[in-house]
C-alpha atoms as a printed R data frame, in Angstrom:
    type eleno elety resid chain resno       x       y       z
1   ATOM     1    CA   UNK     A     1  -1.510  18.869  -2.365
2   ATOM     2    CA   UNK     A     2  -4.692  17.798  -0.675
3   ATOM     3    CA   UNK     A     3  -6.219  15.264   1.634
4   ATOM     4    CA   UNK     A     4  -8.461  12.819  -0.230
5   ATOM     5    CA   UNK     A     5 -11.419  10.745   0.931
6   ATOM     6    CA   UNK     A     6 -10.431   7.239   2.046
7   ATOM     7    CA   UNK     A     7 -12.840   4.665   0.658
8   ATOM     8    CA   UNK     A     8 -14.288   2.286   3.234
9   ATOM     9    CA   UNK     A     9 -15.070  -1.422   3.164
10  ATOM    10    CA   UNK     A    10 -18.211  -2.044   1.161
11  ATOM    11    CA   UNK     A    11 -17.160   0.277  -1.649
12  ATOM    12    CA   UNK     A    12 -16.712  -1.805  -4.830
13  ATOM    13    CA   UNK     A    13 -13.558   0.153  -5.759
14  ATOM    14    CA   UNK     A    14 -11.633  -1.697  -3.052
15  ATOM    15    CA   UNK     A    15 -12.365  -5.053  -4.711
16  ATOM    16    CA   UNK     A    16 -11.185  -4.143  -8.202
17  ATOM    17    CA   UNK     A    17  -7.796  -4.853  -9.775
18  ATOM    18    CA   UNK     A    18  -5.753  -1.728 -10.458
19  ATOM    19    CA   UNK     A    19  -4.200  -0.893 -13.822
20  ATOM    20    CA   UNK     A    20  -0.474  -0.311 -14.318
21  ATOM    21    CA   UNK     A    21   0.710   3.285 -14.524
22  ATOM    22    CA   UNK     A    22   1.872   4.114 -18.045
23  ATOM    23    CA   UNK     A    23   2.406   7.871 -17.814
24  ATOM    24    CA   UNK     A    24   4.851   9.390 -15.352
25  ATOM    25    CA   UNK     A    25   3.736  13.005 -15.421
26  ATOM    26    CA   UNK     A    26   2.655  15.921 -13.229
27  ATOM    27    CA   UNK     A    27  -0.773  14.324 -12.724
28  ATOM    28    CA   UNK     A    28   0.894  11.235 -11.221
29  ATOM    29    CA   UNK     A    29   3.098  13.384  -8.970
30  ATOM    30    CA   UNK     A    30   0.039  15.304  -7.745
31  ATOM    31    CA   UNK     A    31  -1.767  12.027  -6.959
32  ATOM    32    CA   UNK     A    32   1.243  10.716  -5.025
33  ATOM    33    CA   UNK     A    33   1.544  14.006  -3.099
34  ATOM    34    CA   UNK     A    34  -2.176  13.847  -2.246
35  ATOM    35    CA   UNK     A    35  -1.805  10.217  -1.117
36  ATOM    36    CA   UNK     A    36   1.094  11.151   1.169
37  ATOM    37    CA   UNK     A    37  -0.912  14.046   2.659
38  ATOM    38    CA   UNK     A    38  -3.895  11.738   3.161
39  ATOM    39    CA   UNK     A    39  -1.763   9.037   4.767
40  ATOM    40    CA   UNK     A    40  -0.094  11.454   7.176
41  ATOM    41    CA   UNK     A    41  -3.396  13.111   8.080
42  ATOM    42    CA   UNK     A    42  -4.991   9.685   8.748
43  ATOM    43    CA   UNK     A    43  -1.957   8.613  10.803
44  ATOM    44    CA   UNK     A    44  -1.562   5.370   8.846
45  ATOM    45    CA   UNK     A    45   1.423   3.292   7.781
46  ATOM    46    CA   UNK     A    46   0.435   2.723   4.158
47  ATOM    47    CA   UNK     A    47  -2.098   3.768   1.555
48  ATOM    48    CA   UNK     A    48  -2.831   2.323  -1.881
49  ATOM    49    CA   UNK     A    49  -4.377   4.298  -4.742
50  ATOM    50    CA   UNK     A    50  -7.651   2.300  -4.742
51  ATOM    51    CA   UNK     A    51  -8.201   3.477  -1.167
52  ATOM    52    CA   UNK     A    52  -8.563   7.014  -2.548
53  ATOM    53    CA   UNK     A    53 -10.676   5.852  -5.497
54  ATOM    54    CA   UNK     A    54  -7.941   5.602  -8.131
55  ATOM    55    CA   UNK     A    55  -7.460   2.205  -9.782
56  ATOM    56    CA   UNK     A    56  -3.752   2.633 -10.499
57  ATOM    57    CA   UNK     A    57  -0.898   0.461  -9.192
58  ATOM    58    CA   UNK     A    58   0.549   2.916  -6.669
59  ATOM    59    CA   UNK     A    59   1.142   2.842  -2.933
60  ATOM    60    CA   UNK     A    60   2.796   5.083  -0.394
61  ATOM    61    CA   UNK     A    61   4.053   4.146   3.068
62  ATOM    62    CA   UNK     A    62   5.682   5.920   5.968
63  ATOM    63    CA   UNK     A    63   7.965   4.605   8.686
64  ATOM    64    CA   UNK     A    64  10.136   6.020  11.458
65  ATOM    65    CA   UNK     A    65   7.453   8.399  12.686
66  ATOM    66    CA   UNK     A    66   6.994   9.897   9.241
67  ATOM    67    CA   UNK     A    67  10.706  10.448   8.614
68  ATOM    68    CA   UNK     A    68  10.795   7.835   5.838
69  ATOM    69    CA   UNK     A    69   8.259   8.029   3.026
70  ATOM    70    CA   UNK     A    70   8.119   5.321   0.381
71  ATOM    71    CA   UNK     A    71   6.489   5.835  -3.012
72  ATOM    72    CA   UNK     A    72   6.014   2.777  -5.216
73  ATOM    73    CA   UNK     A    73   4.549   2.780  -8.713
74  ATOM    74    CA   UNK     A    74   3.769  -0.555 -10.421
75  ATOM    75    CA   UNK     A    75   5.222  -2.565  -7.500
76  ATOM    76    CA   UNK     A    76   5.910  -6.279  -7.914
77  ATOM    77    CA   UNK     A    77   7.130  -8.635  -5.187
78  ATOM    78    CA   UNK     A    78  10.109 -10.448  -6.722
79  ATOM    79    CA   UNK     A    79  11.325 -12.236  -3.602
80  ATOM    80    CA   UNK     A    80   9.595 -13.323  -0.419
81  ATOM    81    CA   UNK     A    81  10.945 -15.508   2.347
82  ATOM    82    CA   UNK     A    82  10.226 -16.445   5.908
83  ATOM    83    CA   UNK     A    83   6.980 -16.160   7.786
84  ATOM    84    CA   UNK     A    84   5.578 -13.580  10.177
85  ATOM    85    CA   UNK     A    85   2.166 -13.528  11.857
86  ATOM    86    CA   UNK     A    86   1.091 -10.169  13.239
87  ATOM    87    CA   UNK     A    87  -2.012  -8.074  13.777
88  ATOM    88    CA   UNK     A    88  -2.900  -5.727  10.927
89  ATOM    89    CA   UNK     A    89  -5.350  -2.902  10.527
90  ATOM    90    CA   UNK     A    90  -6.410  -0.787   7.575
91  ATOM    91    CA   UNK     A    91  -7.548   2.772   6.997
92  ATOM    92    CA   UNK     A    92 -10.377   1.363   4.844
93  ATOM    93    CA   UNK     A    93 -11.582  -0.965   7.616
94  ATOM    94    CA   UNK     A    94 -11.529   1.187  10.752
95  ATOM    95    CA   UNK     A    95 -11.352  -0.362  14.226
96  ATOM    96    CA   UNK     A    96 -10.726  -3.893  12.927
97  ATOM    97    CA   UNK     A    97  -7.502  -5.792  13.607
98  ATOM    98    CA   UNK     A    98  -6.797  -9.354  12.526
99  ATOM    99    CA   UNK     A    99  -3.736 -11.581  12.625
100 ATOM   100    CA   UNK     A   100  -2.301 -12.084   9.136
101 ATOM   101    CA   UNK     A   101   0.557 -14.290   7.963
102 ATOM   102    CA   UNK     A   102   2.965 -12.484   5.647
103 ATOM   103    CA   UNK     A   103   6.535 -13.060   4.463
104 ATOM   104    CA   UNK     A   104   9.177 -11.902   6.955
105 ATOM   105    CA   UNK     A   105  11.356 -10.495   4.138
106 ATOM   106    CA   UNK     A   106  10.381  -9.125   0.713
107 ATOM   107    CA   UNK     A   107  12.077  -7.524  -2.243
108 ATOM   108    CA   UNK     A   108   9.834  -5.317  -4.365
109 ATOM   109    CA   UNK     A   109  10.673  -3.941  -7.785
110 ATOM   110    CA   UNK     A   110   8.861  -0.705  -8.583
111 ATOM   111    CA   UNK     A   111   9.285   2.745 -10.108
112 ATOM   112    CA   UNK     A   112   9.439   6.169  -8.521
113 ATOM   113    CA   UNK     A   113   7.141   8.999  -9.615
114 ATOM   114    CA   UNK     A   114   9.542   9.880 -12.457
115 ATOM   115    CA   UNK     A   115   9.656   6.364 -13.931
116 ATOM   116    CA   UNK     A   116  13.048   5.445 -12.498
117 ATOM   117    CA   UNK     A   117  13.313   1.821 -11.345
118 ATOM   118    CA   UNK     A   118  13.688   1.268  -7.606
119 ATOM   119    CA   UNK     A   119  14.185  -1.784  -5.411
120 ATOM   120    CA   UNK     A   120  12.574  -1.903  -1.968
121 ATOM   121    CA   UNK     A   121  13.968  -4.430   0.510
122 ATOM   122    CA   UNK     A   122  12.110  -4.870   3.773
123 ATOM   123    CA   UNK     A   123  11.937  -7.071   6.847
124 ATOM   124    CA   UNK     A   124   9.255  -7.410   9.518
125 ATOM   125    CA   UNK     A   125   6.602  -4.709   9.715
126 ATOM   126    CA   UNK     A   126   7.652  -2.827   6.530
127 ATOM   127    CA   UNK     A   127   7.576  -6.128   4.581
128 ATOM   128    CA   UNK     A   128   4.045  -6.774   5.850
129 ATOM   129    CA   UNK     A   129   3.056  -3.225   4.953
130 ATOM   130    CA   UNK     A   130   4.304  -3.592   1.364
131 ATOM   131    CA   UNK     A   131   2.419  -6.884   0.989
132 ATOM   132    CA   UNK     A   132  -0.742  -5.339   2.469
133 ATOM   133    CA   UNK     A   133  -0.626  -2.390   0.063
134 ATOM   134    CA   UNK     A   134   0.144  -4.551  -2.979
135 ATOM   135    CA   UNK     A   135  -2.839  -6.730  -2.030
136 ATOM   136    CA   UNK     A   136  -5.007  -3.585  -2.248
137 ATOM   137    CA   UNK     A   137  -3.861  -3.186  -5.858
138 ATOM   138    CA   UNK     A   138  -5.317  -6.630  -6.578
139 ATOM   139    CA   UNK     A   139  -8.614  -6.028  -4.760
140 ATOM   140    CA   UNK     A   140  -7.584  -8.102  -1.723
141 ATOM   141    CA   UNK     A   141  -8.222  -6.870   1.820
142 ATOM   142    CA   UNK     A   142  -6.251  -7.978   4.870
143 ATOM   143    CA   UNK     A   143  -9.370  -9.577   6.334
144 ATOM   144    CA   UNK     A   144  -9.317 -11.993   3.372
145 ATOM   145    CA   UNK     A   145  -5.955 -13.255   4.622
146 ATOM   146    CA   UNK     A   146  -6.771 -13.355   8.344
147 ATOM   147    CA   UNK     A   147  -5.339 -16.369  10.158
148 ATOM   148    CA   UNK     A   148  -8.123 -18.632  11.319
149 ATOM   149    CA   UNK     A   149  -7.523 -19.858  14.881
């Protein structure tokens, strides 16, 4: 396991669409472990693979002071309801915070690192985090969704 470089705004990698993961192998597990280490070291809430230079549909997130770690491979939002406006930040855009409107509740279908299907249900901040990270997989940054006052 290792800490990886977090790509910053201006790097073209952050604007590209990620490819689905097709092989659930040791290489994928090592990438996910590295992403978790990087996220914890950076003291963030979520990290998508493009943020470490890998154009694969993967994100990791941590909640409850690091006690809960989420790993999502090939995530897809299958249900979204409600509305929540809150300030967001991003490890790839340091020292910038913008208000973003996101769904209050989401259901995400994904796979774990072994290829087993998982369902992530979230409300409030975790729902926003999942949406933020999935946006990264499509080359969208939170500043693109900032609420204009």
